[in-house]
VOPAGU-2260 file (C-alpha; in pm, 1 decimal, decimal comma):
REM VOPAGU-2260
SITE   aa  ch    i         X         Y         Z
SITE  MET   A    0   -3585,9    1250,8    -584,1
SITE  SER   A    1   -3968,5    1269,6    -674,0
SITE  ILE   A    2   -4206,8    1009,9    -626,1
SITE  ALA   A    3   -4257,9    1004,1   -1010,6
SITE  SER   A    4   -3897,4     933,0   -1057,2
SITE  ILE   A    5   -3904,5     643,5    -800,3
SITE  VAL   A    6   -4210,1     483,1    -976,1
SITE  GLY   A    7   -4026,5     526,8   -1312,6
SITE  SER   A    8   -3732,6     344,7   -1174,4
SITE  ALA   A    9   -3922,1      86,4   -1032,1
SITE  HIS   A   10   -4098,8      16,2   -1363,1
SITE  ALA   A   11   -3779,9      41,2   -1549,5
SITE  LYS   A   12   -3597,6    -214,4   -1333,3
SITE  THR   A   13   -3874,0    -464,0   -1342,5
SITE  ALA   A   14   -3881,4    -432,4   -1762,5
SITE  ARG   A   15   -3522,6    -533,7   -1771,3
SITE  LEU   A   16   -3586,9    -853,0   -1561,5
SITE  ASP   A   17   -3655,5   -1201,9   -1695,6
SITE  ILE   A   18   -3992,1   -1327,0   -1538,9
SITE  ARG   A   19   -3786,2   -1626,9   -1345,8
SITE  GLU   A   20   -3566,0   -1354,9   -1174,8
SITE  ILE   A   21   -3870,6   -1166,7   -1098,9
SITE  VAL   A   22   -4005,2   -1478,2    -920,4
SITE  ARG   A   23   -3697,5   -1549,6    -737,5
SITE  ARG   A   24   -3672,4   -1203,3    -586,0
SITE  LEU   A   25   -4051,7   -1236,9    -496,5
SITE  ASN   A   26   -4011,4   -1572,7    -360,7
SITE  SER   A   27   -3714,4   -1452,4    -150,2
SITE  ALA   A   28   -3900,0   -1121,2     -30,5
SITE  LEU   A   29   -4250,1   -1245,1       3,0
SITE  GLY   A   30   -4232,6   -1645,0      26,9
SITE  ALA   A   31   -4341,7   -1883,4    -240,3
SITE  THR   A   32   -4694,7   -1918,1    -105,3
SITE  LEU   A   33   -4772,5   -1531,0    -146,6
SITE  VAL   A   34   -4613,8   -1523,3    -476,8
SITE  ALA   A   35   -4823,3   -1808,4    -603,4
SITE  ALA   A   36   -5133,8   -1638,5    -440,4
SITE  LEU   A   37   -5096,3   -1320,9    -595,8
SITE  ALA   A   38   -5028,4   -1476,0    -930,8
SITE  GLY   A   39   -5362,7   -1638,6    -892,8
SITE  SER   A   40   -5263,8   -1999,1    -850,2
SITE  LYS   A   41   -5387,9   -2245,5    -636,7
SITE  ASP   A   42   -5072,6   -2442,2    -611,9
SITE  ARG   A   43   -4887,7   -2307,9    -320,5
SITE  LYS   A   44   -4547,9   -2426,0    -459,9
SITE  ILE   A   45   -4576,1   -2343,7    -821,4
SITE  SER   A   46   -4357,9   -2038,2    -782,1
SITE  TYR   A   47   -4051,5   -2253,0    -698,2
SITE  GLY   A   48   -4095,1   -2403,1   -1039,6
SITE  TRP   A   49   -4144,7   -2084,5   -1239,5
SITE  ALA   A   50   -3836,4   -1946,9   -1052,5
SITE  LYS   A   51   -3617,7   -2252,5   -1217,7
SITE  GLN   A   52   -3448,3   -2227,3   -1572,1
SITE  ASP   A   53   -3602,5   -2519,5   -1711,0
SITE  GLY   A   54   -3935,1   -2514,7   -1490,9
SITE  PRO   A   55   -4275,7   -2430,3   -1618,2
SITE  GLU   A   56   -4364,4   -2086,3   -1744,8
SITE  PRO   A   57   -4639,1   -1892,5   -1596,6
SITE  ASN   A   58   -4926,2   -1779,9   -1815,7
SITE  VAL   A   59   -4963,4   -1460,5   -1949,0
SITE  ALA   A   60   -5200,7   -1333,4   -1680,0
SITE  ALA   A   61   -4972,1   -1457,6   -1396,7
SITE  VAL   A   62   -4682,6   -1305,8   -1580,4
SITE  LYS   A   63   -4861,5    -948,8   -1564,0
SITE  ARG   A   64   -4957,5   -1017,9   -1201,1
SITE  LEU   A   65   -4581,8   -1096,4   -1113,8
SITE  GLN   A   66   -4440,4    -799,2   -1320,2
SITE  PHE   A   67   -4659,7    -550,3   -1142,0
SITE  ALA   A   68   -4620,6    -702,1    -799,0
SITE  TYR   A   69   -4223,5    -665,2    -840,6
SITE  ALA   A   70   -4276,2    -332,9    -974,1
SITE  GLN   A   71   -4459,2    -225,8    -645,7
SITE  TRP   A   72   -4229,3    -433,7    -422,6
SITE  ASP   A   73   -3927,9    -231,8    -539,9
SITE  LEU   A   74   -4119,0      82,4    -511,3
SITE  VAL   A   75   -4221,8      35,8    -146,3
SITE  SER   A   76   -3900,0    -139,4     -40,6
SITE  SER   A   77   -3668,2     127,2    -195,0
SITE  VAL   A   78   -3843,9     427,4      17,8
SITE  GLU   A   79   -3979,8     205,0     331,2
SITE  GLY   A   80   -3748,5     -90,9     360,3
SITE  GLU   A   81   -3799,7    -456,7     290,1
SITE  HIS   A   82   -3968,3    -534,0     652,9
SITE  VAL   A   83   -4244,4    -250,7     600,4
SITE  ALA   A   84   -4289,1    -356,6     212,8
SITE  ARG   A   85   -4355,5    -717,5     314,2
SITE  MET   A   86   -4627,3    -587,3     593,0
SITE  TRP   A   87   -4768,9    -356,4     294,4
SITE  PHE   A   88   -4814,0    -658,1      78,4
SITE  ILE   A   89   -5023,0    -860,4     332,9
SITE  GLY   A   90   -5182,8    -618,1     560,7
SITE  ALA   A   91   -5536,4    -457,4     540,2
SITE  ASN   A   92   -5484,5    -161,2     325,6
SITE  PRO   A   93   -5699,6     168,3     342,9
SITE  TRP   A   94   -5667,9     261,4       0,8
SITE  LEU   A   95   -5775,0     -96,7    -116,3
SITE  ASP   A   96   -6089,6    -104,0      89,2
SITE  GLN   A   97   -5919,3    -293,4     364,1
SITE  ASP   A   98   -5810,7    -578,0     106,9
SITE  SER   A   99   -5450,5    -650,4     123,5
SITE  PRO   A  100   -5219,1    -563,7    -207,9
SITE  ILE   A  101   -5181,6    -960,0    -274,0
SITE  ASP   A  102   -5548,0    -987,4    -308,8
SITE  ALA   A  103   -5593,0    -667,5    -514,0
SITE  ILE   A  104   -5304,4    -794,4    -746,9
SITE  ARG   A  105   -5442,4   -1129,0    -772,3
SITE  GLU   A  106   -5778,7    -956,3    -871,1
SITE  ASP   A  107   -5635,7    -742,1   -1133,4
SITE  ARG   A  108   -5684,3    -417,7    -946,1
SITE  TYR   A  109   -5397,8    -265,1   -1090,9
SITE  LYS   A  110   -5458,1     105,1   -1056,4
SITE  GLU   A  111   -5583,6      82,4    -700,1
SITE  THR   A  112   -5279,7     -96,9    -586,1
SITE  ALA   A  113   -5047,7     133,8    -752,0
SITE  HIS   A  114   -5236,1     405,0    -611,3
SITE  ALA   A  115   -5202,0     243,8    -272,5
SITE  ALA   A  116   -4820,6     205,5    -323,4
SITE  ALA   A  117   -4788,3     561,9    -425,2
SITE  GLU   A  118   -4969,0     691,1    -120,1
SITE  MET   A  119   -4761,9     461,4     106,3
SITE  ILE   A  120   -4438,6     620,3     -35,5
SITE  ASP   A  121   -4583,7     961,6     -25,6
SITE  ASP   A  122   -4639,8     914,4     324,9
SITE  GLY   A  123   -4280,4     788,4     361,5
SITE  PHE   A  124   -4166,3    1120,3     219,6
SITE  ALA   A  125   -4379,9    1318,1     445,7
SITE  GLY   A  126   -4277,3    1142,1     777,4
C-alpha cells in the first residue's frame, strides 16, 4: 500500500466519524488533557464533555483541529503502532522546528503537521 493510499484512508475514516466519537478515540489514545490542549481549550477536562452524547459541542475551530488530529493519529498509528504514535504527538519533532505535533495542531499548522506525519510513516516504510 502506498503512502498516498494510507493518507487517503485515514482521511476517509475520519470523515465518516461523528465528532464525539473522534473525541472519545483521541481521549483514549492521548488522554483528555492533551486532547483539550490540541483543540485549543484551556479547560483540561472539556474533552470529557465533548465525548458525551449530551455534552457541549466543541467550537468550529476545535472541531477542525480534532478531526485533523484524529486523521494524523490514524495515519501514524496504522503504520508505526499506538505507542510510537503517542510519542510522535507529544515529542519534539524535527519537521516542526522541534515543536510537538500537539502544539503545531493547536497553532493550526496543518500543512507542516501533515508533512511531519508523512515523513514519519515514510521512515516506517523505509526502515
